[in-house]
N, C-alpha and C positions, 0 to 999 in steps of 0.2 A: 068812669075809669080813673083810678088814682094815678097821678103822675109823680114819679119819684124825682128827687133832686140827687144827681149823681156826682161822684167825686173820683178823681184820680189822685192817689197818694203815693209819693215817692220818697224812699229812704235815700241817704247818701251812701258812702262806702268807698270813696276814692276810686282806685282802679277796678274794684269790684262792680262799679257802676256800668261796666261793659254789659253786664246782664240786663240792667235797666234799659240801656240803649237798644239792645236787640228786641226787648219786649215792646218798647215804644215804636220801633220800626214796624213791628207787626200791627200795632194800632193804626199807624199811618196807612199802611197797605190796605187795611180793611175799613178805612174811614170811620173809625170809632172815636167819638168825641164825648166830652163830659161837660156838665154845667159848671163845675168848679174843679180846680186842680191845685195841688200843693207840693212843693219840692223843698228838700233840705240838702244843704251842702252840694256835692256834685249832682245830686238829684235835681237841684235847681237849674243847673246848666242844661241837663238833658231835658228837663221839662220845657224850657224855653225853645229848644230846637224842635221838640215835638209840636209845640203850639204853632210854630211857623212851618211845620211839615217838611223839615229838612232831614230826610233820611241820610243824605250824604254826610252832613255834619255829625249826626248821631254815630255813624260808623267810623268816620275818620277821626273824630275827637276821642272816641272811646278806645280806639286801637293805636292811634299815633299821638294825638295831641296831648293826652293826659300823661303819656310816658315820655314826652319830649325831654331830652337831656338838658335843654335850656331851662326847663321848668322844675325838674325833680332830680335830686341827687347831689353829687359833689360839686358839679358846675354851678348849681343854684346856691349851694352853701358858700362857695367862694365869692360869688357875685353879689349876694344880698344878705348873707349871714343866716339864712334859713334853709331848711331842707327843701322847701317848696317856694319857688319864686312866682308868687301870684301876680306881681306887676307885669312880668313878661307874658304870662298867660293871658291876662285880661286886657292889657294895654297894647299888646303887639300881636300875639298869635291869633286870638279870636277875631278881632276886627280886620286884620290885614290878610291872614291866611285862610280864614273861614268865612270872610265877608259877613260876619255876624253883626247885625245892626238892630239895636233895641227899638228903633222906630217901627220895625216890622211887627212889633207886638201891640201897637196902639189900637189896631182895629180887630183884634181877635174876639171871638164870641164868648170864650171861656173866661170866667172870673178866676184868675190864677194868682197865687201868692207864694212867696218864698220867705223862709224864716231866718231871722238874724238875732243874735244875742247882743243886747245893748248893755255894755259894761257899766254905764252910769246909773241904770236902774236895776241891773242884775236880773234880767229876764229876757225871754225870747219874744219878739214881736214879729208880725207878718206884714210884708209890703206887697202891694199890688204890682204885678209885673208890667202893667201898662204905664206906670209912672216911675220906674226905677232908673237909676243911672248905672254906668258900668262899675263905679265904685261900690254901689250897693250890691251888685251881683258878685263882685270880687269878695266883699265882706262875707257874703252868705256861704262861701266855701273856705274862708280863712280859718284854719284849725288853730286852736290855742297852742302856743309855744312854736309849732311848726311854721306858722304864718304870722304876719304883723297885724296889729290893730289897724283897721281902716277907719279913718275919720271922715264923717259925712255930716254936713251941717254942724250941729253942736253935739253929735253923737260919737261914741267910740264903739265900733261894731266888730263882731266875730261870727263864726259859724253857729247857726241856730241849733245844731245837733248837740250842743252842750246840755240842753234839756229835752228838746223835741227831736229825737232821733228818727221817729216815724210820726209824721204830723196828723195822725188819725183823729186825735181829739179836736184839733182845729176844724177839721172837716165836719165832725159831729156838731160842734158849737155853731157852725155856719148853717146848720139845718140839712146837711146832706145825709140821706137815709140809705144810700146804696154806694158802696165804694169798691173800686179796684185798687188794691194795695200791692205795690211792687217793692220787695225788699231784696237785699243783696247777700244775706247770710242764710245758711241752711236752716231748715225747720228745727233741727236739734240744738241750735245755738242758744246758750244761756249766758248772758253777760255777767261777769264776775265783778266784785267791788274793785274800784280803782285802788292802786297801791298808795300807801300813806305818803310816799315820796312825791307822787303826782299831785295829790291834794295839797301838800305843803308847798310844792312848786307853784301851784296856782296862786297861793297867798303871796308868795314872793314876787312873782312876775306881774301880777295884777293887783297891787295894793289898793287901787282905787275902787275895787269891786269886792266887797265882803262876800257876796252871794256866790261867786264863781267856785270857790273852794267847797262851799256847802253843796252846790249843785253837782260837783264832781263826786263828792262822797256818797251821793244817792243816785248817781247816774245809772247804775245797774238796776236799781229798783224801778226808776222811771221807764227804762227800756223794757224790762221784763213785764211790767204792768201794761205797756203799750202792746206787746206781743199777746198777752193774755186777752186784752180787749179785742184785738184783731181776730184771734181764734174764736172768741165768743160770737163776734159779728159774723164770721164765716159759718159757724155752726147754725146760726139763726138765718142763714141765707141773705144776709144784709151786706155781705162783702165777699169778694173773691180775693184770696190771699195767695200771691205769687211769690215764690222763692226758688233759688236754684235747685233743680231736681237731682243734680249730680255734684259731687265734691269738686272743688277747683283749688289749684295752688295759688290763685291770685289773691293777694292781700290788699290792704288799703294803699300801700306804697310800692308794691312789687308785683310784676307779672310780665312774662315774655310776650312777644307779639302773637305767637301762636296760641298761647293760653288766653289772651284777651279775645282773639278771634273766636276761639271755641266757646268762651263765656258769652260773647255776643250772640252767637248762633244758638246757644242753649236758651237764652232769653226769648229768642224768636220762636223756637220749637216748643218751649214750655207753654207759650201763649196759644199756639195752634192746638195743643193737646187740651187746653181748657176753653176752647172756643165756645162750646155750647154753654158752659157755665157763665161765661162773660156775657153772651147774648141774653141769657135768661135773667141775669142780674140787672141789665139795663132796660128790660122791657117794663112798660107800665102795667099795673095790675088791671 
């Protein structure tokens, strides 16, 4: 009997990650685990809470934590000069209000990784969650312009979604031949080219990294290629591709409490509808 190497692959999406949180809660309830797991941006935070089996954190963080006025909006802009205050989120809220402790990840069975963009080398690299610090986790969600560069050891780090919005290629490179992929945008979504002003802004804000403006200019190509690959894997029965089955008004930085609750519940119910597909995917031949 051939044994498959399975992967859980998570996109980011800011507040849209409430969908991911609901889907991961379903996995916890049904004790569904994977050999490997990969998270990008807010997908990294949700991945870590899935790995420690914290449904409470998945719900509370996706409904309340990510929309906390201390973290996002005018209050954040006034306090730290950025729309998103990642310092408050990762240095105060997560450890103190969610009892989130990275030590809980030391003994997990899954080989799990989060992606970060290294400005000094101009590429996305992956870090094992068993060895990360809170600064590394903070950097994995720190969006260009909206967040600050996070310095770690001799590195300057930002959100890995600059290049790897959905880390399916990393899973394939690691030998995973069956993947459950959870995304936060509808199936009809096609990413458009970044505006020239954004590409030029990257050059101005990050002069130490020539690649970042180039990566932004082809970001839509990378994303659409990742989706094409996922759809092909799904057609070949090598992946289950999950995405919101209904439209939502939730965006990366905006969503009411009820909209977030509805999106969380949608993630859970969409997984239930695909239960047989998921079970079939994870079975050995």
